[in-house]
mmCIF file as Biopython writes it, N, C-alpha, C and O atoms, coordinates in Angstrom:
data_model
#
loop_
_atom_site.group_PDB
_atom_site.id
_atom_site.type_symbol
_atom_site.label_atom_id
_atom_site.label_alt_id
_atom_site.label_comp_id
_atom_site.label_asym_id
_atom_site.label_entity_id
_atom_site.label_seq_id
_atom_site.pdbx_PDB_ins_code
_atom_site.Cartn_x
_atom_site.Cartn_y
_atom_site.Cartn_z
_atom_site.occupancy
_atom_site.B_iso_or_equiv
_atom_site.auth_seq_id
_atom_site.auth_asym_id
_atom_site.pdbx_PDB_model_num
ATOM 1   N N  . UNK A ? 1  ? 0.199   -21.351 23.414 1.0 0.0 1  A 1 
ATOM 2   C CA . UNK A ? 1  ? -0.196  -19.980 23.581 1.0 0.0 1  A 1 
ATOM 3   C C  . UNK A ? 1  ? -1.217  -19.631 22.495 1.0 0.0 1  A 1 
ATOM 4   O O  . UNK A ? 1  ? -1.043  -19.986 21.329 1.0 0.0 1  A 1 
ATOM 5   N N  . UNK A ? 2  ? -2.261  -18.946 22.885 1.0 0.0 2  A 1 
ATOM 6   C CA . UNK A ? 2  ? -3.299  -18.547 21.948 1.0 0.0 2  A 1 
ATOM 7   C C  . UNK A ? 2  ? -2.957  -17.179 21.365 1.0 0.0 2  A 1 
ATOM 8   O O  . UNK A ? 2  ? -3.094  -16.165 22.049 1.0 0.0 2  A 1 
ATOM 9   N N  . UNK A ? 3  ? -2.516  -17.140 20.115 1.0 0.0 3  A 1 
ATOM 10  C CA . UNK A ? 3  ? -2.095  -15.886 19.505 1.0 0.0 3  A 1 
ATOM 11  C C  . UNK A ? 3  ? -3.244  -14.919 19.284 1.0 0.0 3  A 1 
ATOM 12  O O  . UNK A ? 3  ? -3.018  -13.716 19.163 1.0 0.0 3  A 1 
ATOM 13  N N  . UNK A ? 4  ? -4.463  -15.414 19.231 1.0 0.0 4  A 1 
ATOM 14  C CA . UNK A ? 4  ? -5.608  -14.526 19.048 1.0 0.0 4  A 1 
ATOM 15  C C  . UNK A ? 4  ? -5.782  -13.582 20.227 1.0 0.0 4  A 1 
ATOM 16  O O  . UNK A ? 4  ? -6.291  -12.475 20.052 1.0 0.0 4  A 1 
ATOM 17  N N  . UNK A ? 5  ? -5.375  -13.986 21.414 1.0 0.0 5  A 1 
ATOM 18  C CA . UNK A ? 5  ? -5.526  -13.138 22.595 1.0 0.0 5  A 1 
ATOM 19  C C  . UNK A ? 5  ? -4.385  -12.137 22.702 1.0 0.0 5  A 1 
ATOM 20  O O  . UNK A ? 5  ? -4.466  -11.182 23.474 1.0 0.0 5  A 1 
ATOM 21  N N  . UNK A ? 6  ? -3.338  -12.346 21.944 1.0 0.0 6  A 1 
ATOM 22  C CA . UNK A ? 6  ? -2.172  -11.492 22.064 1.0 0.0 6  A 1 
ATOM 23  C C  . UNK A ? 6  ? -2.053  -10.506 20.912 1.0 0.0 6  A 1 
ATOM 24  O O  . UNK A ? 6  ? -1.014  -9.866  20.748 1.0 0.0 6  A 1 
ATOM 25  N N  . UNK A ? 7  ? -3.104  -10.379 20.116 1.0 0.0 7  A 1 
ATOM 26  C CA . UNK A ? 7  ? -3.101  -9.427  19.009 1.0 0.0 7  A 1 
ATOM 27  C C  . UNK A ? 7  ? -4.509  -8.886  18.825 1.0 0.0 7  A 1 
ATOM 28  O O  . UNK A ? 7  ? -5.493  -9.537  19.177 1.0 0.0 7  A 1 
ATOM 29  N N  . UNK A ? 8  ? -4.588  -7.694  18.271 1.0 0.0 8  A 1 
ATOM 30  C CA . UNK A ? 8  ? -5.897  -7.132  17.959 1.0 0.0 8  A 1 
ATOM 31  C C  . UNK A ? 8  ? -5.747  -6.214  16.756 1.0 0.0 8  A 1 
ATOM 32  O O  . UNK A ? 8  ? -4.815  -5.413  16.682 1.0 0.0 8  A 1 
ATOM 33  N N  . UNK A ? 9  ? -6.681  -6.339  15.809 1.0 0.0 9  A 1 
ATOM 34  C CA . UNK A ? 9  ? -6.689  -5.460  14.645 1.0 0.0 9  A 1 
ATOM 35  C C  . UNK A ? 9  ? -7.706  -4.347  14.870 1.0 0.0 9  A 1 
ATOM 36  O O  . UNK A ? 9  ? -8.897  -4.601  15.052 1.0 0.0 9  A 1 
ATOM 37  N N  . UNK A ? 10 ? -7.219  -3.124  14.854 1.0 0.0 10 A 1 
ATOM 38  C CA . UNK A ? 10 ? -8.064  -1.958  15.065 1.0 0.0 10 A 1 
ATOM 39  C C  . UNK A ? 10 ? -8.641  -1.490  13.729 1.0 0.0 10 A 1 
ATOM 40  O O  . UNK A ? 10 ? -8.179  -1.905  12.666 1.0 0.0 10 A 1 
ATOM 41  N N  . UNK A ? 11 ? -9.643  -0.634  13.790 1.0 0.0 11 A 1 
ATOM 42  C CA . UNK A ? 11 ? -10.309 -0.175  12.572 1.0 0.0 11 A 1 
ATOM 43  C C  . UNK A ? 11 ? -9.419  0.729   11.733 1.0 0.0 11 A 1 
ATOM 44  O O  . UNK A ? 11 ? -9.491  0.708   10.504 1.0 0.0 11 A 1 
ATOM 45  N N  . UNK A ? 12 ? -8.582  1.521   12.389 1.0 0.0 12 A 1 
ATOM 46  C CA . UNK A ? 12 ? -7.700  2.431   11.661 1.0 0.0 12 A 1 
ATOM 47  C C  . UNK A ? 12 ? -6.273  2.339   12.211 1.0 0.0 12 A 1 
ATOM 48  O O  . UNK A ? 12 ? -6.056  1.877   13.331 1.0 0.0 12 A 1 
ATOM 49  N N  . UNK A ? 13 ? -5.319  2.780   11.411 1.0 0.0 13 A 1 
ATOM 50  C CA . UNK A ? 13 ? -3.935  2.816   11.880 1.0 0.0 13 A 1 
ATOM 51  C C  . UNK A ? 13 ? -3.779  3.830   13.002 1.0 0.0 13 A 1 
ATOM 52  O O  . UNK A ? 13 ? -2.964  3.643   13.905 1.0 0.0 13 A 1 
ATOM 53  N N  . UNK A ? 14 ? -4.544  4.880   12.946 1.0 0.0 14 A 1 
ATOM 54  C CA . UNK A ? 14 ? -4.504  5.899   13.993 1.0 0.0 14 A 1 
ATOM 55  C C  . UNK A ? 14 ? -4.938  5.315   15.337 1.0 0.0 14 A 1 
ATOM 56  O O  . UNK A ? 14 ? -4.301  5.558   16.362 1.0 0.0 14 A 1 
ATOM 57  N N  . UNK A ? 15 ? -6.029  4.544   15.324 1.0 0.0 15 A 1 
ATOM 58  C CA . UNK A ? 15 ? -6.489  3.876   16.556 1.0 0.0 15 A 1 
ATOM 59  C C  . UNK A ? 15 ? -5.428  2.913   17.065 1.0 0.0 15 A 1 
ATOM 60  O O  . UNK A ? 15 ? -5.154  2.854   18.264 1.0 0.0 15 A 1 
ATOM 61  N N  . UNK A ? 16 ? -4.831  2.160   16.147 1.0 0.0 16 A 1 
ATOM 62  C CA . UNK A ? 16 ? -3.804  1.190   16.532 1.0 0.0 16 A 1 
ATOM 63  C C  . UNK A ? 16 ? -2.600  1.903   17.137 1.0 0.0 16 A 1 
ATOM 64  O O  . UNK A ? 16 ? -2.040  1.445   18.133 1.0 0.0 16 A 1 
ATOM 65  N N  . UNK A ? 17 ? -2.205  3.011   16.542 1.0 0.0 17 A 1 
ATOM 66  C CA . UNK A ? 17 ? -1.067  3.784   17.049 1.0 0.0 17 A 1 
ATOM 67  C C  . UNK A ? 17 ? -1.339  4.262   18.480 1.0 0.0 17 A 1 
ATOM 68  O O  . UNK A ? 17 ? -0.493  4.126   19.363 1.0 0.0 17 A 1 
ATOM 69  N N  . UNK A ? 18 ? -2.514  4.816   18.686 1.0 0.0 18 A 1 
ATOM 70  C CA . UNK A ? 18 ? -2.881  5.333   20.007 1.0 0.0 18 A 1 
ATOM 71  C C  . UNK A ? 18 ? -2.953  4.208   21.044 1.0 0.0 18 A 1 
ATOM 72  O O  . UNK A ? 18 ? -2.437  4.348   22.152 1.0 0.0 18 A 1 
ATOM 73  N N  . UNK A ? 19 ? -3.585  3.109   20.684 1.0 0.0 19 A 1 
ATOM 74  C CA . UNK A ? 19 ? -3.704  1.968   21.598 1.0 0.0 19 A 1 
ATOM 75  C C  . UNK A ? 19 ? -2.329  1.372   21.900 1.0 0.0 19 A 1 
ATOM 76  O O  . UNK A ? 19 ? -2.034  1.037   23.047 1.0 0.0 19 A 1 
ATOM 77  N N  . UNK A ? 20 ? -1.490  1.239   20.869 1.0 0.0 20 A 1 
ATOM 78  C CA . UNK A ? 20 ? -0.146  0.698   21.062 1.0 0.0 20 A 1 
ATOM 79  C C  . UNK A ? 20 ? 0.654   1.562   22.033 1.0 0.0 20 A 1 
ATOM 80  O O  . UNK A ? 20 ? 1.332   1.035   22.916 1.0 0.0 20 A 1 
ATOM 81  N N  . UNK A ? 21 ? 0.581   2.879   21.878 1.0 0.0 21 A 1 
ATOM 82  C CA . UNK A ? 21 ? 1.316   3.774   22.770 1.0 0.0 21 A 1 
ATOM 83  C C  . UNK A ? 21 ? 0.858   3.612   24.211 1.0 0.0 21 A 1 
ATOM 84  O O  . UNK A ? 21 ? 1.682   3.577   25.125 1.0 0.0 21 A 1 
ATOM 85  N N  . UNK A ? 22 ? -0.441  3.514   24.418 1.0 0.0 22 A 1 
ATOM 86  C CA . UNK A ? 22 ? -0.975  3.349   25.776 1.0 0.0 22 A 1 
ATOM 87  C C  . UNK A ? 22 ? -0.582  1.993   26.356 1.0 0.0 22 A 1 
ATOM 88  O O  . UNK A ? 22 ? -0.153  1.913   27.507 1.0 0.0 22 A 1 
ATOM 89  N N  . UNK A ? 23 ? -0.722  0.940   25.579 1.0 0.0 23 A 1 
ATOM 90  C CA . UNK A ? 23 ? -0.371  -0.403  26.051 1.0 0.0 23 A 1 
ATOM 91  C C  . UNK A ? 23 ? 1.117   -0.470  26.393 1.0 0.0 23 A 1 
ATOM 92  O O  . UNK A ? 23 ? 1.498   -1.039  27.416 1.0 0.0 23 A 1 
ATOM 93  N N  . UNK A ? 24 ? 1.936   0.099   25.551 1.0 0.0 24 A 1 
ATOM 94  C CA . UNK A ? 24 ? 3.375   0.068   25.790 1.0 0.0 24 A 1 
ATOM 95  C C  . UNK A ? 24 ? 3.727   0.878   27.043 1.0 0.0 24 A 1 
ATOM 96  O O  . UNK A ? 24 ? 4.596   0.475   27.817 1.0 0.0 24 A 1 
ATOM 97  N N  . UNK A ? 25 ? 3.060   2.008   27.243 1.0 0.0 25 A 1 
ATOM 98  C CA . UNK A ? 25 ? 3.286   2.817   28.442 1.0 0.0 25 A 1 
ATOM 99  C C  . UNK A ? 25 ? 2.968   2.011   29.703 1.0 0.0 25 A 1 
ATOM 100 O O  . UNK A ? 25 ? 3.733   2.029   30.667 1.0 0.0 25 A 1 
ATOM 101 N N  . UNK A ? 26 ? 1.843   1.308   29.688 1.0 0.0 26 A 1 
ATOM 102 C CA . UNK A ? 26 ? 1.440   0.483   30.831 1.0 0.0 26 A 1 
ATOM 103 C C  . UNK A ? 26 ? 2.454   -0.630  31.057 1.0 0.0 26 A 1 
ATOM 104 O O  . UNK A ? 26 ? 2.878   -0.862  32.189 1.0 0.0 26 A 1 
ATOM 105 N N  . UNK A ? 27 ? 2.839   -1.307  30.008 1.0 0.0 27 A 1 
ATOM 106 C CA . UNK A ? 27 ? 3.765   -2.431  30.118 1.0 0.0 27 A 1 
ATOM 107 C C  . UNK A ? 27 ? 5.160   -2.029  30.552 1.0 0.0 27 A 1 
ATOM 108 O O  . UNK A ? 27 ? 5.803   -2.753  31.313 1.0 0.0 27 A 1 
ATOM 109 N N  . UNK A ? 28 ? 5.636   -0.890  30.082 1.0 0.0 28 A 1 
ATOM 110 C CA . UNK A ? 28 ? 6.978   -0.434  30.438 1.0 0.0 28 A 1 
ATOM 111 C C  . UNK A ? 28 ? 7.116   -0.208  31.945 1.0 0.0 28 A 1 
ATOM 112 O O  . UNK A ? 28 ? 8.193   -0.407  32.507 1.0 0.0 28 A 1 
ATOM 113 N N  . UNK A ? 29 ? 6.048   0.199   32.586 1.0 0.0 29 A 1 
ATOM 114 C CA . UNK A ? 29 ? 6.090   0.458   34.026 1.0 0.0 29 A 1 
ATOM 115 C C  . UNK A ? 29 ? 6.471   -0.788  34.814 1.0 0.0 29 A 1 
ATOM 116 O O  . UNK A ? 29 ? 7.116   -0.688  35.857 1.0 0.0 29 A 1 
ATOM 117 N N  . UNK A ? 30 ? 6.088   -1.927  34.337 1.0 0.0 30 A 1 
ATOM 118 C CA . UNK A ? 30 ? 6.319   -3.174  35.064 1.0 0.0 30 A 1 
ATOM 119 C C  . UNK A ? 30 ? 7.444   -4.025  34.485 1.0 0.0 30 A 1 
ATOM 120 O O  . UNK A ? 30 ? 7.792   -5.058  35.056 1.0 0.0 30 A 1 
ATOM 121 N N  . UNK A ? 31 ? 8.009   -3.609  33.372 1.0 0.0 31 A 1 
ATOM 122 C CA . UNK A ? 31 ? 8.986   -4.455  32.677 1.0 0.0 31 A 1 
ATOM 123 C C  . UNK A ? 31 ? 10.292  -3.726  32.386 1.0 0.0 31 A 1 
ATOM 124 O O  . UNK A ? 31 ? 10.840  -3.828  31.289 1.0 0.0 31 A 1 
ATOM 125 N N  . UNK A ? 32 ? 10.778  -3.002  33.365 1.0 0.0 32 A 1 
ATOM 126 C CA . UNK A ? 32 ? 12.089  -2.339  33.290 1.0 0.0 32 A 1 
ATOM 127 C C  . UNK A ? 32 ? 12.238  -1.497  32.033 1.0 0.0 32 A 1 
ATOM 128 O O  . UNK A ? 32 ? 13.305  -1.470  31.420 1.0 0.0 32 A 1 
ATOM 129 N N  . UNK A ? 33 ? 11.166  -0.809  31.651 1.0 0.0 33 A 1 
ATOM 130 C CA . UNK A ? 33 ? 11.144  0.098   30.499 1.0 0.0 33 A 1 
ATOM 131 C C  . UNK A ? 33 ? 11.331  -0.595  29.152 1.0 0.0 33 A 1 
ATOM 132 O O  . UNK A ? 33 ? 11.628  0.073   28.161 1.0 0.0 33 A 1 
ATOM 133 N N  . UNK A ? 34 ? 11.165  -1.914  29.090 1.0 0.0 34 A 1 
ATOM 134 C CA . UNK A ? 34 ? 11.244  -2.637  27.818 1.0 0.0 34 A 1 
ATOM 135 C C  . UNK A ? 34 ? 9.963   -2.437  27.013 1.0 0.0 34 A 1 
ATOM 136 O O  . UNK A ? 34 ? 8.873   -2.358  27.581 1.0 0.0 34 A 1 
ATOM 137 N N  . UNK A ? 35 ? 10.097  -2.354  25.691 1.0 0.0 35 A 1 
ATOM 138 C CA . UNK A ? 35 ? 8.937   -2.300  24.807 1.0 0.0 35 A 1 
ATOM 139 C C  . UNK A ? 35 ? 8.245   -3.658  24.866 1.0 0.0 35 A 1 
ATOM 140 O O  . UNK A ? 35 ? 8.867   -4.682  24.583 1.0 0.0 35 A 1 
ATOM 141 N N  . UNK A ? 36 ? 6.973   -3.675  25.229 1.0 0.0 36 A 1 
ATOM 142 C CA . UNK A ? 36 ? 6.267   -4.945  25.447 1.0 0.0 36 A 1 
ATOM 143 C C  . UNK A ? 36 ? 5.315   -5.303  24.310 1.0 0.0 36 A 1 
ATOM 144 O O  . UNK A ? 36 ? 4.727   -6.384  24.303 1.0 0.0 36 A 1 
ATOM 145 N N  . UNK A ? 37 ? 5.166   -4.386  23.343 1.0 0.0 37 A 1 
ATOM 146 C CA . UNK A ? 37 ? 4.244   -4.647  22.242 1.0 0.0 37 A 1 
ATOM 147 C C  . UNK A ? 37 ? 4.801   -4.010  20.971 1.0 0.0 37 A 1 
ATOM 148 O O  . UNK A ? 37 ? 5.719   -3.190  21.015 1.0 0.0 37 A 1 
ATOM 149 N N  . UNK A ? 38 ? 4.226   -4.406  19.850 1.0 0.0 38 A 1 
ATOM 150 C CA . UNK A ? 38 ? 4.603   -3.779  18.592 1.0 0.0 38 A 1 
ATOM 151 C C  . UNK A ? 38 ? 3.376   -3.656  17.716 1.0 0.0 38 A 1 
ATOM 152 O O  . UNK A ? 38 ? 2.353   -4.297  17.958 1.0 0.0 38 A 1 
ATOM 153 N N  . UNK A ? 39 ? 3.489   -2.831  16.703 1.0 0.0 39 A 1 
ATOM 154 C CA . UNK A ? 39 ? 2.357   -2.548  15.831 1.0 0.0 39 A 1 
ATOM 155 C C  . UNK A ? 39 ? 2.792   -2.706  14.387 1.0 0.0 39 A 1 
ATOM 156 O O  . UNK A ? 39 ? 3.876   -2.271  13.997 1.0 0.0 39 A 1 
ATOM 157 N N  . UNK A ? 40 ? 1.933   -3.334  13.600 1.0 0.0 40 A 1 
ATOM 158 C CA . UNK A ? 40 ? 2.097   -3.435  12.148 1.0 0.0 40 A 1 
ATOM 159 C C  . UNK A ? 40 ? 0.799   -2.949  11.533 1.0 0.0 40 A 1 
ATOM 160 O O  . UNK A ? 40 ? -0.206  -3.660  11.537 1.0 0.0 40 A 1 
ATOM 161 N N  . UNK A ? 41 ? 0.822   -1.740  11.006 1.0 0.0 41 A 1 
ATOM 162 C CA . UNK A ? 41 ? -0.392  -1.183  10.424 1.0 0.0 41 A 1 
ATOM 163 C C  . UNK A ? 41 ? -1.472  -1.035  11.467 1.0 0.0 41 A 1 
ATOM 164 O O  . UNK A ? 41 ? -1.319  -0.294  12.438 1.0 0.0 41 A 1 
ATOM 165 N N  . UNK A ? 42 ? -2.577  -1.751  11.261 1.0 0.0 42 A 1 
ATOM 166 C CA . UNK A ? 42 ? -3.714  -1.666  12.176 1.0 0.0 42 A 1 
ATOM 167 C C  . UNK A ? 42 ? -3.691  -2.727  13.271 1.0 0.0 42 A 1 
ATOM 168 O O  . UNK A ? 42 ? -4.612  -2.786  14.085 1.0 0.0 42 A 1 
ATOM 169 N N  . UNK A ? 43 ? -2.652  -3.570  13.307 1.0 0.0 43 A 1 
ATOM 170 C CA . UNK A ? 43 ? -2.599  -4.678  14.265 1.0 0.0 43 A 1 
ATOM 171 C C  . UNK A ? 43 ? -1.571  -4.389  15.357 1.0 0.0 43 A 1 
ATOM 172 O O  . UNK A ? 43 ? -0.435  -4.003  15.080 1.0 0.0 43 A 1 
ATOM 173 N N  . UNK A ? 44 ? -2.003  -4.588  16.611 1.0 0.0 44 A 1 
ATOM 174 C CA . UNK A ? 44 ? -1.120  -4.440  17.767 1.0 0.0 44 A 1 
ATOM 175 C C  . UNK A ? 44 ? -0.903  -5.825  18.355 1.0 0.0 44 A 1 
ATOM 176 O O  . UNK A ? 44 ? -1.857  -6.576  18.558 1.0 0.0 44 A 1 
ATOM 177 N N  . UNK A ? 45 ? 0.349   -6.161  18.627 1.0 0.0 45 A 1 
ATOM 178 C CA . UNK A ? 45 ? 0.723   -7.473  19.173 1.0 0.0 45 A 1 
ATOM 179 C C  . UNK A ? 45 ? 1.433   -7.291  20.508 1.0 0.0 45 A 1 
ATOM 180 O O  . UNK A ? 45 ? 2.162   -6.319  20.706 1.0 0.0 45 A 1 
ATOM 181 N N  . UNK A ? 46 ? 1.214   -8.225  21.413 1.0 0.0 46 A 1 
ATOM 182 C CA . UNK A ? 46 ? 2.035   -8.297  22.619 1.0 0.0 46 A 1 
ATOM 183 C C  . UNK A ? 46 ? 3.261   -9.131  22.284 1.0 0.0 46 A 1 
ATOM 184 O O  . UNK A ? 46 ? 3.139   -10.171 21.637 1.0 0.0 46 A 1 
ATOM 185 N N  . UNK A ? 47 ? 4.432   -8.698  22.708 1.0 0.0 47 A 1 
ATOM 186 C CA . UNK A ? 47 ? 5.636   -9.502  22.494 1.0 0.0 47 A 1 
ATOM 187 C C  . UNK A ? 47 ? 5.519   -10.753 23.361 1.0 0.0 47 A 1 
ATOM 188 O O  . UNK A ? 47 ? 5.180   -10.655 24.540 1.0 0.0 47 A 1 
ATOM 189 N N  . UNK A ? 48 ? 5.794   -11.930 22.794 1.0 0.0 48 A 1 
ATOM 190 C CA . UNK A ? 48 ? 5.590   -13.197 23.511 1.0 0.0 48 A 1 
ATOM 191 C C  . UNK A ? 48 ? 6.262   -13.268 24.881 1.0 0.0 48 A 1 
ATOM 192 O O  . UNK A ? 48 ? 5.697   -13.834 25.817 1.0 0.0 48 A 1 
ATOM 193 N N  . UNK A ? 49 ? 7.454   -12.703 25.006 1.0 0.0 49 A 1 
ATOM 194 C CA . UNK A ? 49 ? 8.156   -12.789 26.284 1.0 0.0 49 A 1 
ATOM 195 C C  . UNK A ? 49 ? 7.541   -11.906 27.373 1.0 0.0 49 A 1 
ATOM 196 O O  . UNK A ? 49 ? 7.919   -12.018 28.539 1.0 0.0 49 A 1 
ATOM 197 N N  . UNK A ? 50 ? 6.599   -11.030 27.007 1.0 0.0 50 A 1 
ATOM 198 C CA . UNK A ? 50 ? 5.971   -10.152 27.987 1.0 0.0 50 A 1 
ATOM 199 C C  . UNK A ? 50 ? 4.481   -10.420 28.177 1.0 0.0 50 A 1 
ATOM 200 O O  . UNK A ? 50 ? 3.801   -9.653  28.857 1.0 0.0 50 A 1 
ATOM 201 N N  . UNK A ? 51 ? 3.972   -11.481 27.594 1.0 0.0 51 A 1 
ATOM 202 C CA . UNK A ? 51 ? 2.546   -11.787 27.714 1.0 0.0 51 A 1 
ATOM 203 C C  . UNK A ? 51 ? 2.207   -12.111 29.167 1.0 0.0 51 A 1 
ATOM 204 O O  . UNK A ? 51 ? 2.882   -12.902 29.825 1.0 0.0 51 A 1 
ATOM 205 N N  . UNK A ? 52 ? 1.147   -11.476 29.639 1.0 0.0 52 A 1 
ATOM 206 C CA . UNK A ? 52 ? 0.648   -11.748 30.988 1.0 0.0 52 A 1 
ATOM 207 C C  . UNK A ? 52 ? -0.860  -11.533 30.979 1.0 0.0 52 A 1 
ATOM 208 O O  . UNK A ? 52 ? -1.404  -10.922 30.058 1.0 0.0 52 A 1 
ATOM 209 N N  . UNK A ? 53 ? -1.516  -12.027 31.987 1.0 0.0 53 A 1 
ATOM 210 C CA . UNK A ? 53 ? -2.969  -11.837 32.095 1.0 0.0 53 A 1 
ATOM 211 C C  . UNK A ? 53 ? -3.301  -10.352 32.103 1.0 0.0 53 A 1 
ATOM 212 O O  . UNK A ? 53 ? -4.248  -9.918  31.447 1.0 0.0 53 A 1 
ATOM 213 N N  . UNK A ? 54 ? -2.520  -9.574  32.846 1.0 0.0 54 A 1 
ATOM 214 C CA . UNK A ? 54 ? -2.799  -8.136  32.956 1.0 0.0 54 A 1 
ATOM 215 C C  . UNK A ? 54 ? -2.681  -7.448  31.599 1.0 0.0 54 A 1 
ATOM 216 O O  . UNK A ? 54 ? -3.543  -6.650  31.229 1.0 0.0 54 A 1 
ATOM 217 N N  . UNK A ? 55 ? -1.618  -7.755  30.858 1.0 0.0 55 A 1 
ATOM 218 C CA . UNK A ? 55 ? -1.453  -7.096  29.564 1.0 0.0 55 A 1 
ATOM 219 C C  . UNK A ? 55 ? -2.480  -7.557  28.542 1.0 0.0 55 A 1 
ATOM 220 O O  . UNK A ? 55 ? -2.903  -6.770  27.696 1.0 0.0 55 A 1 
ATOM 221 N N  . UNK A ? 56 ? -2.888  -8.817  28.605 1.0 0.0 56 A 1 
ATOM 222 C CA . UNK A ? 56 ? -3.955  -9.282  27.711 1.0 0.0 56 A 1 
ATOM 223 C C  . UNK A ? 56 ? -5.256  -8.556  28.057 1.0 0.0 56 A 1 
ATOM 224 O O  . UNK A ? 56 ? -6.024  -8.192  27.167 1.0 0.0 56 A 1 
ATOM 225 N N  . UNK A ? 57 ? -5.497  -8.348  29.350 1.0 0.0 57 A 1 
ATOM 226 C CA . UNK A ? 57 ? -6.673  -7.597  29.786 1.0 0.0 57 A 1 
ATOM 227 C C  . UNK A ? 57 ? -6.613  -6.165  29.252 1.0 0.0 57 A 1 
ATOM 228 O O  . UNK A ? 57 ? -7.604  -5.655  28.728 1.0 0.0 57 A 1 
ATOM 229 N N  . UNK A ? 58 ? -5.450  -5.514  29.384 1.0 0.0 58 A 1 
ATOM 230 C CA . UNK A ? 58 ? -5.293  -4.136  28.917 1.0 0.0 58 A 1 
ATOM 231 C C  . UNK A ? 58 ? -5.493  -4.034  27.402 1.0 0.0 58 A 1 
ATOM 232 O O  . UNK A ? 58 ? -6.130  -3.095  26.924 1.0 0.0 58 A 1 
ATOM 233 N N  . UNK A ? 59 ? -4.955  -4.990  26.652 1.0 0.0 59 A 1 
ATOM 234 C CA . UNK A ? 59 ? -5.154  -4.998  25.206 1.0 0.0 59 A 1 
ATOM 235 C C  . UNK A ? 59 ? -6.644  -5.125  24.885 1.0 0.0 59 A 1 
ATOM 236 O O  . UNK A ? 59 ? -7.151  -4.423  24.010 1.0 0.0 59 A 1 
ATOM 237 N N  . UNK A ? 60 ? -7.342  -6.010  25.583 1.0 0.0 60 A 1 
ATOM 238 C CA . UNK A ? 60 ? -8.787  -6.160  25.385 1.0 0.0 60 A 1 
ATOM 239 C C  . UNK A ? 60 ? -9.547  -4.903  25.750 1.0 0.0 60 A 1 
ATOM 240 O O  . UNK A ? 60 ? -10.496 -4.523  25.065 1.0 0.0 60 A 1 
ATOM 241 N N  . UNK A ? 61 ? -9.133  -4.258  26.828 1.0 0.0 61 A 1 
ATOM 242 C CA . UNK A ? 61 ? -9.777  -3.027  27.268 1.0 0.0 61 A 1 
ATOM 243 C C  . UNK A ? 61 ? -9.591  -1.925  26.217 1.0 0.0 61 A 1 
ATOM 244 O O  . UNK A ? 61 ? -10.529 -1.192  25.903 1.0 0.0 61 A 1 
ATOM 245 N N  . UNK A ? 62 ? -8.390  -1.819  25.688 1.0 0.0 62 A 1 
ATOM 246 C CA . UNK A ? 62 ? -8.135  -0.814  24.654 1.0 0.0 62 A 1 
ATOM 247 C C  . UNK A ? 62 ? -8.912  -1.132  23.380 1.0 0.0 62 A 1 
ATOM 248 O O  . UNK A ? 62 ? -9.421  -0.225  22.721 1.0 0.0 62 A 1 
ATOM 249 N N  . UNK A ? 63 ? -9.004  -2.401  23.032 1.0 0.0 63 A 1 
ATOM 250 C CA . UNK A ? 63 ? -9.771  -2.797  21.843 1.0 0.0 63 A 1 
ATOM 251 C C  . UNK A ? 63 ? -11.228 -2.374  21.996 1.0 0.0 63 A 1 
ATOM 252 O O  . UNK A ? 63 ? -11.841 -1.905  21.037 1.0 0.0 63 A 1 
ATOM 253 N N  . UNK A ? 64 ? -11.780 -2.535  23.180 1.0 0.0 64 A 1 
ATOM 254 C CA . UNK A ? 64 ? -13.174 -2.143  23.435 1.0 0.0 64 A 1 
ATOM 255 C C  . UNK A ? 64 ? -13.339 -0.628  23.373 1.0 0.0 64 A 1 
ATOM 256 O O  . UNK A ? 64 ? -14.367 -0.130  22.913 1.0 0.0 64 A 1 
ATOM 257 N N  . UNK A ? 65 ? -12.326 0.105   23.838 1.0 0.0 65 A 1 
ATOM 258 C CA . UNK A ? 65 ? -12.405 1.558   23.884 1.0 0.0 65 A 1 
ATOM 259 C C  . UNK A ? 65 ? -12.424 2.183   22.490 1.0 0.0 65 A 1 
ATOM 260 O O  . UNK A ? 65 ? -12.973 3.268   22.298 1.0 0.0 65 A 1 
ATOM 261 N N  . UNK A ? 66 ? -11.826 1.498   21.525 1.0 0.0 66 A 1 
ATOM 262 C CA . UNK A ? 66 ? -11.769 2.027   20.171 1.0 0.0 66 A 1 
ATOM 263 C C  . UNK A ? 66 ? -12.855 1.375   19.356 1.0 0.0 66 A 1 
ATOM 264 O O  . UNK A ? 66 ? -12.998 1.672   18.169 1.0 0.0 66 A 1 
#
């Protein structure tokens, strides 16, 4: 598994918080309301057991938006 695709460091903690909330909202819809990502400071990670092409795409999309 390529960990670089499953994490992204945002410019600010505020951006990371906002992106994490959106990513988690998207992921919860498809994963029985389980938390699918976590955040440490400015870095957002996908939880390994929930990694999918769609969620990696969403993380990339959010990274571009910020």
